[in-house]
A tleap script that builds the chain and sets N, CA, C and O, in Angstrom:
source leaprc.protein.ff14SB
mol = sequence {
  NMET ASP HIE VAL GLY ILE GLN VAL ASP ASP
  LEU GLU ALA SER ARG HIE PHE TYR ASP THR
  VAL LEU ALA THR LEU GLY TYR ARG ALA LEU
  MET ASP PHE GLY VAL ALA VAL GLY TYR GLY
  ASP ASP HIE PRO VAL PHE TRP LEU GLY ALA
  VAL THR ASP THR ILE VAL ASN ARG GLN GLY
  HIE PHE ALA PHE ARG ALA PRO SER ARG GLU
  ALA VAL THR ALA PHE HIE ASP ALA ALA VAL
  GLY LEU GLY LEU GLU SER LEU HIE ALA PRO
  ARG ILE TRP PRO GLU TYR HIE PRO GLY TYR
  TYR GLY ALA PHE VAL ARG ASP PRO ASP GLY
  ASN ASN VAL GLU ALA VAL HIE HIE THR CPHE
}
set mol.1.N position { -69.690 -23.058 70.405 }
set mol.1.CA position { -71.070 -22.734 70.166 }
set mol.1.C position { -71.124 -21.620 69.123 }
set mol.1.O position { -70.310 -20.697 69.140 }
set mol.2.N position { -72.081 -21.719 68.230 }
set mol.2.CA position { -72.252 -20.726 67.177 }
set mol.2.C position { -73.254 -19.650 67.565 }
set mol.2.O position { -72.992 -18.463 67.369 }
set mol.3.N position { -74.400 -20.049 68.113 }
set mol.3.CA position { -75.414 -19.080 68.525 }
set mol.3.C position { -76.420 -19.747 69.457 }
set mol.3.O position { -76.477 -20.973 69.551 }
set mol.4.N position { -77.219 -18.922 70.148 }
set mol.4.CA position { -78.259 -19.410 71.037 }
set mol.4.C position { -79.482 -18.529 70.835 }
set mol.4.O position { -79.361 -17.350 70.502 }
set mol.5.N position { -80.647 -19.102 71.035 }
set mol.5.CA position { -81.876 -18.337 70.900 }
set mol.5.C position { -82.838 -18.655 72.024 }
set mol.5.O position { -82.846 -19.764 72.560 }
set mol.6.N position { -83.651 -17.670 72.376 }
set mol.6.CA position { -84.670 -17.861 73.408 }
set mol.6.C position { -85.996 -17.327 72.894 }
set mol.6.O position { -86.036 -16.430 72.052 }
set mol.7.N position { -87.082 -17.893 73.412 }
set mol.7.CA position { -88.413 -17.369 73.143 }
set mol.7.C position { -88.777 -16.396 74.253 }
set mol.7.O position { -88.457 -16.618 75.421 }
set mol.8.N position { -89.452 -15.314 73.873 }
set mol.8.CA position { -89.825 -14.289 74.849 }
set mol.8.C position { -91.314 -13.995 74.743 }
set mol.8.O position { -91.902 -14.090 73.666 }
set mol.9.N position { -91.912 -13.641 75.863 }
set mol.9.CA position { -93.348 -13.353 75.899 }
set mol.9.C position { -93.696 -12.057 75.178 }
set mol.9.O position { -94.713 -11.988 74.488 }
set mol.10.N position { -92.868 -11.038 75.329 }
set mol.10.CA position { -93.126 -9.732 74.735 }
set mol.10.C position { -91.884 -9.327 73.956 }
set mol.10.O position { -90.925 -8.808 74.526 }
set mol.11.N position { -91.908 -9.569 72.648 }
set mol.11.CA position { -90.725 -9.333 71.827 }
set mol.11.C position { -90.284 -7.871 71.881 }
set mol.11.O position { -89.086 -7.600 71.957 }
set mol.12.N position { -91.206 -6.944 71.845 }
set mol.12.CA position { -90.833 -5.525 71.862 }
set mol.12.C position { -90.179 -5.132 73.184 }
set mol.12.O position { -89.185 -4.406 73.181 }
set mol.13.N position { -90.716 -5.595 74.311 }
set mol.13.CA position { -90.113 -5.285 75.614 }
set mol.13.C position { -88.718 -5.896 75.716 }
set mol.13.O position { -87.782 -5.252 76.189 }
set mol.14.N position { -88.590 -7.137 75.271 }
set mol.14.CA position { -87.287 -7.799 75.322 }
set mol.14.C position { -86.305 -7.136 74.365 }
set mol.14.O position { -85.129 -6.970 74.691 }
set mol.15.N position { -86.781 -6.760 73.194 }
set mol.15.CA position { -85.896 -6.094 72.240 }
set mol.15.C position { -85.403 -4.766 72.820 }
set mol.15.O position { -84.223 -4.438 72.687 }
set mol.16.N position { -86.275 -4.009 73.451 }
set mol.16.CA position { -85.861 -2.738 74.059 }
set mol.16.C position { -84.775 -2.986 75.110 }
set mol.16.O position { -83.772 -2.274 75.154 }
set mol.17.N position { -84.984 -4.004 75.958 }
set mol.17.CA position { -83.990 -4.350 76.974 }
set mol.17.C position { -82.664 -4.732 76.322 }
set mol.17.O position { -81.630 -4.153 76.654 }
set mol.18.N position { -82.675 -5.698 75.399 }
set mol.18.CA position { -81.429 -6.174 74.808 }
set mol.18.C position { -80.777 -5.131 73.912 }
set mol.18.O position { -79.549 -5.052 73.883 }
set mol.19.N position { -81.554 -4.319 73.172 }
set mol.19.CA position { -80.962 -3.218 72.400 }
set mol.19.C position { -80.160 -2.309 73.321 }
set mol.19.O position { -79.052 -1.894 72.982 }
set mol.20.N position { -80.722 -2.002 74.487 }
set mol.20.CA position { -80.100 -1.068 75.424 }
set mol.20.C position { -78.871 -1.662 76.093 }
set mol.20.O position { -77.801 -1.054 76.063 }
set mol.21.N position { -79.002 -2.836 76.695 }
set mol.21.CA position { -77.881 -3.372 77.475 }
set mol.21.C position { -76.785 -3.959 76.599 }
set mol.21.O position { -75.609 -3.847 76.945 }
set mol.22.N position { -77.130 -4.580 75.473 }
set mol.22.CA position { -76.087 -5.168 74.634 }
set mol.22.C position { -75.282 -4.116 73.887 }
set mol.22.O position { -74.133 -4.362 73.520 }
set mol.23.N position { -75.870 -2.943 73.657 }
set mol.23.CA position { -75.117 -1.852 73.032 }
set mol.23.C position { -73.912 -1.466 73.881 }
set mol.23.O position { -72.886 -1.053 73.340 }
set mol.24.N position { -74.019 -1.593 75.203 }
set mol.24.CA position { -72.907 -1.252 76.092 }
set mol.24.C position { -71.744 -2.222 75.936 }
set mol.24.O position { -70.625 -1.921 76.351 }
set mol.25.N position { -72.001 -3.388 75.337 }
set mol.25.CA position { -70.971 -4.421 75.156 }
set mol.25.C position { -70.492 -4.520 73.717 }
set mol.25.O position { -69.659 -5.367 73.397 }
set mol.26.N position { -71.015 -3.658 72.845 }
set mol.26.CA position { -70.606 -3.673 71.444 }
set mol.26.C position { -71.448 -4.552 70.546 }
set mol.26.O position { -71.091 -4.762 69.387 }
set mol.27.N position { -72.575 -5.083 71.057 }
set mol.27.CA position { -73.488 -5.890 70.248 }
set mol.27.C position { -74.606 -5.000 69.711 }
set mol.27.O position { -74.934 -3.966 70.293 }
set mol.28.N position { -75.181 -5.426 68.587 }
set mol.28.CA position { -76.327 -4.713 68.026 }
set mol.28.C position { -77.201 -5.712 67.272 }
set mol.28.O position { -76.767 -6.821 66.963 }
set mol.29.N position { -78.421 -5.312 66.984 }
set mol.29.CA position { -79.314 -6.158 66.189 }
set mol.29.C position { -78.781 -6.179 64.761 }
set mol.29.O position { -78.698 -5.140 64.105 }
set mol.30.N position { -78.424 -7.362 64.290 }
set mol.30.CA position { -77.880 -7.506 62.942 }
set mol.30.C position { -78.907 -8.055 61.953 }
set mol.30.O position { -78.818 -7.795 60.753 }
set mol.31.N position { -79.868 -8.802 62.450 }
set mol.31.CA position { -80.920 -9.364 61.603 }
set mol.31.C position { -82.246 -9.217 62.330 }
set mol.31.O position { -82.328 -9.409 63.543 }
set mol.32.N position { -83.285 -8.875 61.573 }
set mol.32.CA position { -84.613 -8.699 62.152 }
set mol.32.C position { -85.632 -9.250 61.173 }
set mol.32.O position { -85.790 -8.733 60.067 }
set mol.33.N position { -86.327 -10.312 61.590 }
set mol.33.CA position { -87.337 -10.943 60.759 }
set mol.33.C position { -88.755 -10.636 61.245 }
set mol.33.O position { -89.711 -11.291 60.828 }
set mol.34.N position { -88.890 -9.643 62.123 }
set mol.34.CA position { -90.196 -9.290 62.647 }
set mol.34.C position { -90.615 -10.151 63.828 }
set mol.34.O position { -91.117 -9.625 64.822 }
set mol.35.N position { -90.422 -11.459 63.743 }
set mol.35.CA position { -90.746 -12.381 64.838 }
set mol.35.C position { -89.485 -12.913 65.511 }
set mol.35.O position { -89.567 -13.687 66.465 }
set mol.36.N position { -88.313 -12.496 65.013 }
set mol.36.CA position { -87.029 -12.905 65.580 }
set mol.36.C position { -85.988 -11.833 65.284 }
set mol.36.O position { -85.989 -11.226 64.213 }
set mol.37.N position { -85.091 -11.609 66.260 }
set mol.37.CA position { -84.037 -10.608 66.139 }
set mol.37.C position { -82.727 -11.263 66.544 }
set mol.37.O position { -82.656 -11.912 67.587 }
set mol.38.N position { -81.678 -11.097 65.724 }
set mol.38.CA position { -80.366 -11.668 66.009 }
set mol.38.C position { -79.353 -10.593 66.350 }
set mol.38.O position { -79.203 -9.621 65.610 }
set mol.39.N position { -78.651 -10.762 67.473 }
set mol.39.CA position { -77.670 -9.793 67.958 }
set mol.39.C position { -76.255 -10.353 67.856 }
set mol.39.O position { -76.033 -11.558 67.977 }
set mol.40.N position { -75.314 -9.456 67.634 }
set mol.40.CA position { -73.909 -9.826 67.628 }
set mol.40.C position { -73.060 -8.617 67.327 }
set mol.40.O position { -73.556 -7.491 67.283 }
set mol.41.N position { -71.755 -8.854 67.117 }
set mol.41.CA position { -70.897 -7.754 66.692 }
set mol.41.C position { -70.556 -7.873 65.211 }
set mol.41.O position { -70.481 -6.864 64.509 }
set mol.42.N position { -70.347 -9.113 64.726 }
set mol.42.CA position { -70.135 -9.293 63.291 }
set mol.42.C position { -71.054 -10.339 62.670 }
set mol.42.O position { -71.212 -10.381 61.449 }
set mol.43.N position { -71.658 -11.179 63.496 }
set mol.43.CA position { -72.709 -12.100 63.044 }
set mol.43.C position { -73.619 -12.398 64.232 }
set mol.43.O position { -73.178 -12.302 65.378 }
set mol.44.N position { -74.870 -12.755 63.987 }
set mol.44.CA position { -75.801 -12.984 65.099 }
set mol.44.C position { -75.405 -14.198 65.941 }
set mol.44.O position { -75.274 -15.309 65.428 }
set mol.45.N position { -75.217 -13.965 67.237 }
set mol.45.CA position { -74.875 -15.051 68.164 }
set mol.45.C position { -75.955 -15.256 69.218 }
set mol.45.O position { -75.983 -16.288 69.889 }
set mol.46.N position { -76.849 -14.272 69.365 }
set mol.46.CA position { -77.911 -14.347 70.358 }
set mol.46.C position { -79.211 -13.921 69.694 }
set mol.46.O position { -79.306 -12.829 69.135 }
set mol.47.N position { -80.218 -14.801 69.762 }
set mol.47.CA position { -81.490 -14.562 69.086 }
set mol.47.C position { -82.636 -14.469 70.067 }
set mol.47.O position { -82.705 -15.227 71.035 }
set mol.48.N position { -83.540 -13.529 69.812 }
set mol.48.CA position { -84.821 -13.433 70.509 }
set mol.48.C position { -85.895 -13.819 69.509 }
set mol.48.O position { -85.872 -13.377 68.361 }
set mol.49.N position { -86.829 -14.638 69.943 }
set mol.49.CA position { -87.954 -14.985 69.095 }
set mol.49.C position { -89.256 -14.868 69.858 }
set mol.49.O position { -89.314 -15.141 71.057 }
set mol.50.N position { -90.298 -14.461 69.156 }
set mol.50.CA position { -91.621 -14.397 69.777 }
set mol.50.C position { -92.020 -15.805 70.196 }
set mol.50.O position { -91.740 -16.770 69.486 }
set mol.51.N position { -92.675 -15.925 71.349 }
set mol.51.CA position { -93.088 -17.220 71.874 }
set mol.51.C position { -93.985 -17.923 70.846 }
set mol.51.O position { -94.882 -17.312 70.264 }
set mol.52.N position { -93.726 -19.210 70.639 }
set mol.52.CA position { -94.487 -19.977 69.643 }
set mol.52.C position { -95.200 -21.181 70.235 }
set mol.52.O position { -95.889 -21.906 69.516 }
set mol.53.N position { -95.044 -21.405 71.536 }
set mol.53.CA position { -95.697 -22.552 72.153 }
set mol.53.C position { -96.195 -22.170 73.544 }
set mol.53.O position { -95.959 -21.056 74.013 }
set mol.54.N position { -96.874 -23.085 74.185 }
set mol.54.CA position { -97.465 -22.797 75.495 }
set mol.54.C position { -96.627 -23.321 76.657 }
set mol.54.O position { -97.072 -23.291 77.804 }
set mol.55.N position { -95.430 -23.796 76.371 }
set mol.55.CA position { -94.536 -24.260 77.434 }
set mol.55.C position { -94.090 -23.047 78.243 }
set mol.55.O position { -93.642 -22.048 77.680 }
set mol.56.N position { -94.213 -23.136 79.552 }
set mol.56.CA position { -93.785 -22.043 80.413 }
set mol.56.C position { -92.266 -21.966 80.384 }
set mol.56.O position { -91.576 -22.963 80.595 }
set mol.57.N position { -91.758 -20.769 80.119 }
set mol.57.CA position { -90.302 -20.590 80.082 }
set mol.57.C position { -89.717 -20.729 81.473 }
set mol.57.O position { -90.287 -20.248 82.452 }
set mol.58.N position { -88.589 -21.384 81.548 }
set mol.58.CA position { -87.831 -21.470 82.791 }
set mol.58.C position { -86.684 -20.492 82.706 }
set mol.58.O position { -86.225 -20.145 81.617 }
set mol.59.N position { -86.229 -20.053 83.849 }
set mol.59.CA position { -85.115 -19.111 83.871 }
set mol.59.C position { -83.909 -19.677 83.154 }
set mol.59.O position { -83.507 -20.815 83.395 }
set mol.60.N position { -83.340 -18.887 82.281 }
set mol.60.CA position { -82.075 -19.213 81.643 }
set mol.60.C position { -80.996 -18.290 82.180 }
set mol.60.O position { -81.289 -17.275 82.811 }
set mol.61.N position { -79.767 -18.645 81.928 }
set mol.61.CA position { -78.640 -17.789 82.290 }
set mol.61.C position { -77.813 -17.557 81.037 }
set mol.61.O position { -77.396 -18.508 80.374 }
set mol.62.N position { -77.576 -16.290 80.714 }
set mol.62.CA position { -76.808 -15.914 79.532 }
set mol.62.C position { -75.722 -14.958 79.958 }
set mol.62.O position { -76.007 -13.920 80.557 }
set mol.63.N position { -74.478 -15.291 79.658 }
set mol.63.CA position { -73.354 -14.431 79.994 }
set mol.63.C position { -72.746 -13.901 78.704 }
set mol.63.O position { -72.321 -14.670 77.843 }
set mol.64.N position { -72.710 -12.580 78.582 }
set mol.64.CA position { -72.141 -11.925 77.417 }
set mol.64.C position { -70.766 -11.392 77.779 }
set mol.64.O position { -70.590 -10.761 78.822 }
set mol.65.N position { -69.788 -11.648 76.910 }
set mol.65.CA position { -68.435 -11.167 77.133 }
set mol.65.C position { -68.392 -9.656 76.916 }
set mol.65.O position { -68.878 -9.148 75.905 }
set mol.66.N position { -67.809 -8.955 77.868 }
set mol.66.CA position { -67.669 -7.497 77.800 }
set mol.66.C position { -66.220 -7.149 77.461 }
set mol.66.O position { -65.302 -7.862 77.867 }
set mol.67.N position { -66.010 -6.063 76.722 }
set mol.67.CA position { -64.647 -5.690 76.346 }
set mol.67.C position { -63.833 -5.067 77.475 }
set mol.67.O position { -62.614 -4.941 77.359 }
set mol.68.N position { -64.497 -4.672 78.574 }
set mol.68.CA position { -63.786 -4.033 79.685 }
set mol.68.C position { -64.651 -4.087 80.947 }
set mol.68.O position { -65.840 -4.398 80.886 }
set mol.69.N position { -64.043 -3.783 82.072 }
set mol.69.CA position { -64.808 -3.685 83.318 }
set mol.69.C position { -65.791 -2.520 83.243 }
set mol.69.O position { -66.895 -2.598 83.782 }
set mol.70.N position { -65.392 -1.450 82.582 }
set mol.70.CA position { -66.281 -0.301 82.428 }
set mol.70.C position { -67.538 -0.680 81.642 }
set mol.70.O position { -68.624 -0.178 81.929 }
set mol.71.N position { -67.394 -1.558 80.659 }
set mol.71.CA position { -68.551 -2.019 79.885 }
set mol.71.C position { -69.489 -2.852 80.752 }
set mol.71.O position { -70.707 -2.767 80.599 }
set mol.72.N position { -68.932 -3.660 81.665 }
set mol.72.CA position { -69.768 -4.422 82.602 }
set mol.72.C position { -70.605 -3.468 83.441 }
set mol.72.O position { -71.805 -3.674 83.622 }
set mol.73.N position { -69.963 -2.425 83.950 }
set mol.73.CA position { -70.679 -1.444 84.765 }
set mol.73.C position { -71.735 -0.716 83.931 }
set mol.73.O position { -72.841 -0.480 84.417 }
set mol.74.N position { -71.415 -0.360 82.693 }
set mol.74.CA position { -72.378 0.312 81.811 }
set mol.74.C position { -73.569 -0.589 81.520 }
set mol.74.O position { -74.707 -0.121 81.479 }
set mol.75.N position { -73.315 -1.883 81.316 }
set mol.75.CA position { -74.375 -2.873 81.098 }
set mol.75.C position { -75.325 -2.890 82.298 }
set mol.75.O position { -76.542 -2.807 82.133 }
set mol.76.N position { -74.770 -2.997 83.493 }
set mol.76.CA position { -75.574 -3.034 84.709 }
set mol.76.C position { -76.367 -1.744 84.870 }
set mol.76.O position { -77.562 -1.782 85.164 }
set mol.77.N position { -75.711 -0.606 84.681 }
set mol.77.CA position { -76.384 0.685 84.808 }
set mol.77.C position { -77.515 0.829 83.795 }
set mol.77.O position { -78.571 1.373 84.117 }
set mol.78.N position { -77.300 0.344 82.573 }
set mol.78.CA position { -78.333 0.431 81.539 }
set mol.78.C position { -79.559 -0.387 81.926 }
set mol.78.O position { -80.689 0.071 81.761 }
set mol.79.N position { -79.343 -1.593 82.439 }
set mol.79.CA position { -80.468 -2.447 82.844 }
set mol.79.C position { -81.237 -1.830 84.001 }
set mol.79.O position { -82.466 -1.772 83.971 }
set mol.80.N position { -80.527 -1.375 85.011 }
set mol.80.CA position { -81.172 -0.759 86.172 }
set mol.80.C position { -81.906 0.515 85.733 }
set mol.80.O position { -82.981 0.825 86.245 }
set mol.81.N position { -81.321 1.240 84.790 }
set mol.81.CA position { -81.957 2.433 84.258 }
set mol.81.C position { -83.268 2.155 83.549 }
set mol.81.O position { -84.130 3.029 83.462 }
set mol.82.N position { -83.421 0.941 83.042 }
set mol.82.CA position { -84.677 0.521 82.421 }
set mol.82.C position { -85.683 0.026 83.459 }
set mol.82.O position { -86.809 -0.332 83.114 }
set mol.83.N position { -85.279 0.006 84.722 }
set mol.83.CA position { -86.174 -0.451 85.782 }
set mol.83.C position { -86.117 -1.949 86.029 }
set mol.83.O position { -86.979 -2.490 86.721 }
set mol.84.N position { -85.114 -2.634 85.474 }
set mol.84.CA position { -84.984 -4.072 85.663 }
set mol.84.C position { -84.234 -4.371 86.956 }
set mol.84.O position { -83.491 -3.533 87.468 }
set mol.85.N position { -84.438 -5.566 87.466 }
set mol.85.CA position { -83.852 -5.984 88.734 }
set mol.85.C position { -82.358 -6.270 88.610 }
set mol.85.O position { -81.919 -6.956 87.686 }
set mol.86.N position { -81.595 -5.740 89.544 }
set mol.86.CA position { -80.182 -6.073 89.664 }
set mol.86.C position { -80.081 -7.307 90.548 }
set mol.86.O position { -80.565 -7.305 91.680 }
set mol.87.N position { -79.456 -8.352 90.038 }
set mol.87.CA position { -79.219 -9.548 90.842 }
set mol.87.C position { -77.903 -9.421 91.605 }
set mol.87.O position { -77.816 -9.785 92.777 }
set mol.88.N position { -76.882 -8.900 90.927 }
set mol.88.CA position { -75.575 -8.676 91.543 }
set mol.88.C position { -74.923 -7.489 90.851 }
set mol.88.O position { -74.741 -7.493 89.633 }
set mol.89.N position { -74.576 -6.485 91.623 }
set mol.89.CA position { -73.879 -5.316 91.083 }
set mol.89.C position { -72.495 -5.745 90.590 }
set mol.89.O position { -71.994 -6.798 90.983 }
set mol.90.N position { -71.884 -4.936 89.734 }
set mol.90.CA position { -70.554 -5.287 89.213 }
set mol.90.C position { -69.536 -5.475 90.339 }
set mol.90.O position { -69.432 -4.659 91.255 }
set mol.91.N position { -68.796 -6.568 90.241 }
set mol.91.CA position { -67.733 -6.825 91.211 }
set mol.91.C position { -66.845 -7.953 90.712 }
set mol.91.O position { -67.162 -8.623 89.729 }
set mol.92.N position { -65.743 -8.152 91.393 }
set mol.92.CA position { -64.849 -9.288 91.111 }
set mol.92.C position { -65.439 -10.513 91.796 }
set mol.92.O position { -65.898 -10.447 92.936 }
set mol.93.N position { -65.418 -11.633 91.075 }
set mol.93.CA position { -65.902 -12.918 91.588 }
set mol.93.C position { -64.706 -13.864 91.706 }
set mol.93.O position { -64.487 -14.683 90.815 }
set mol.94.N position { -63.920 -13.765 92.802 }
set mol.94.CA position { -62.708 -14.582 92.921 }
set mol.94.C position { -62.992 -16.078 92.994 }
set mol.94.O position { -62.108 -16.888 92.716 }
set mol.95.N position { -64.224 -16.456 93.368 }
set mol.95.CA position { -64.542 -17.887 93.411 }
set mol.95.C position { -64.550 -18.506 92.011 }
set mol.95.O position { -64.421 -19.723 91.877 }
set mol.96.N position { -64.701 -17.681 90.964 }
set mol.96.CA position { -64.637 -18.171 89.579 }
set mol.96.C position { -63.187 -18.146 89.098 }
set mol.96.O position { -62.661 -19.168 88.658 }
set mol.97.N position { -62.543 -16.988 89.181 }
set mol.97.CA position { -61.102 -16.821 89.026 }
set mol.97.C position { -60.782 -15.377 89.398 }
set mol.97.O position { -61.676 -14.531 89.390 }
set mol.98.N position { -59.517 -15.079 89.727 }
set mol.98.CA position { -59.177 -13.757 90.264 }
set mol.98.C position { -59.523 -12.576 89.350 }
set mol.98.O position { -59.720 -11.468 89.847 }
set mol.99.N position { -59.602 -12.778 88.037 }
set mol.99.CA position { -59.890 -11.684 87.120 }
set mol.99.C position { -61.302 -11.677 86.573 }
set mol.99.O position { -61.575 -11.017 85.571 }
set mol.100.N position { -62.213 -12.408 87.222 }
set mol.100.CA position { -63.602 -12.507 86.745 }
set mol.100.C position { -64.389 -11.327 87.298 }
set mol.100.O position { -64.643 -11.257 88.501 }
set mol.101.N position { -64.779 -10.395 86.422 }
set mol.101.CA position { -65.522 -9.203 86.824 }
set mol.101.C position { -66.881 -9.257 86.144 }
set mol.101.O position { -66.961 -9.187 84.918 }
set mol.102.N position { -67.949 -9.380 86.924 }
set mol.102.CA position { -69.268 -9.565 86.329 }
set mol.102.C position { -70.368 -8.830 87.056 }
set mol.102.O position { -70.222 -8.418 88.207 }
set mol.103.N position { -71.490 -8.676 86.340 }
set mol.103.CA position { -72.716 -8.105 86.886 }
set mol.103.C position { -73.881 -8.912 86.330 }
set mol.103.O position { -73.832 -9.385 85.194 }
set mol.104.N position { -74.931 -9.067 87.137 }
set mol.104.CA position { -76.076 -9.903 86.783 }
set mol.104.C position { -77.373 -9.112 86.953 }
set mol.104.O position { -77.555 -8.411 87.948 }
set mol.105.N position { -78.281 -9.232 85.963 }
set mol.105.CA position { -79.585 -8.565 86.006 }
set mol.105.C position { -80.655 -9.534 85.494 }
set mol.105.O position { -80.338 -10.583 84.932 }
set mol.106.N position { -81.923 -9.170 85.696 }
set mol.106.CA position { -83.044 -9.936 85.139 }
set mol.106.C position { -83.527 -9.252 83.875 }
set mol.106.O position { -83.626 -8.026 83.826 }
set mol.107.N position { -83.830 -10.044 82.847 }
set mol.107.CA position { -84.443 -9.478 81.646 }
set mol.107.C position { -85.962 -9.468 81.820 }
set mol.107.O position { -86.452 -9.956 82.838 }
set mol.108.N position { -86.722 -8.931 80.867 }
set mol.108.CA position { -88.175 -8.857 81.037 }
set mol.108.C position { -88.881 -10.203 81.223 }
set mol.108.O position { -90.001 -10.238 81.734 }
set mol.109.N position { -88.244 -11.320 80.817 }
set mol.109.CA position { -88.846 -12.639 80.993 }
set mol.109.C position { -88.322 -13.367 82.223 }
set mol.109.O position { -88.654 -14.533 82.434 }
set mol.110.N position { -87.510 -12.702 83.036 }
set mol.110.CA position { -87.016 -13.306 84.269 }
set mol.110.C position { -85.702 -14.050 84.138 }
set mol.110.O position { -85.252 -14.675 85.098 }
set mol.111.N position { -85.071 -13.998 82.961 }
set mol.111.CA position { -83.785 -14.664 82.791 }
set mol.111.C position { -82.675 -13.912 83.512 }
set mol.111.O position { -82.736 -12.694 83.677 }
set mol.112.N position { -81.671 -14.651 83.935 }
set mol.112.CA position { -80.486 -14.123 84.591 }
set mol.112.C position { -79.482 -13.795 83.484 }
set mol.112.O position { -78.941 -14.695 82.842 }
set mol.113.N position { -79.240 -12.500 83.268 }
set mol.113.CA position { -78.361 -12.060 82.184 }
set mol.113.C position { -77.133 -11.403 82.800 }
set mol.113.O position { -77.239 -10.535 83.666 }
set mol.114.N position { -75.976 -11.834 82.336 }
set mol.114.CA position { -74.710 -11.396 82.909 }
set mol.114.C position { -73.848 -10.744 81.843 }
set mol.114.O position { -73.881 -11.125 80.672 }
set mol.115.N position { -73.078 -9.756 82.269 }
set mol.115.CA position { -71.960 -9.239 81.476 }
set mol.115.C position { -70.704 -9.574 82.261 }
set mol.115.O position { -70.652 -9.363 83.472 }
set mol.116.N position { -69.686 -10.097 81.575 }
set mol.116.CA position { -68.463 -10.505 82.269 }
set mol.116.C position { -67.243 -10.071 81.465 }
set mol.116.O position { -67.223 -10.134 80.236 }
set mol.117.N position { -66.227 -9.628 82.202 }
set mol.117.CA position { -64.924 -9.317 81.611 }
set mol.117.C position { -63.892 -10.162 82.343 }
set mol.117.O position { -63.864 -10.213 83.573 }
set mol.118.N position { -63.043 -10.825 81.561 }
set mol.118.CA position { -62.003 -11.684 82.134 }
set mol.118.C position { -60.643 -10.980 81.997 }
set mol.118.O position { -60.225 -10.625 80.895 }
set mol.119.N position { -59.971 -10.789 83.124 }
set mol.119.CA position { -58.579 -10.345 83.096 }
set mol.119.C position { -57.770 -11.419 83.782 }
set mol.119.O position { -58.158 -11.934 84.830 }
set mol.120.N position { -56.655 -11.748 83.191 }
set mol.120.CA position { -55.823 -12.824 83.731 }
set mol.120.C position { -54.459 -12.314 84.096 }
set mol.120.O position { -53.619 -13.080 84.568 }
savepdb mol mol.pdb
quit
């Protein structure tokens, strides 16, 4: 996969959330067109766009690779610090594999956003 994009109801609220939590994983806004923002470390891989249609958004799940377990914890702490819902605090998920360390939060549009670090 090269990149993914989602439509959001409130671009500024979503941008504030993603600017904050993705910074903990080494991502930043690389492109900004006013109605769309692209995040990545060296090229945009995740895009936010202002809603353009009347279709009700359904919950999506987005998992961002973290460089360390500490980054997963920082991601979770940053989201909770913004007042967003924690779905699952950072922990090992052995049902996925023994080195799967992840945390899950809700973004401003209700999506399930995860940070994960894989150790093998």
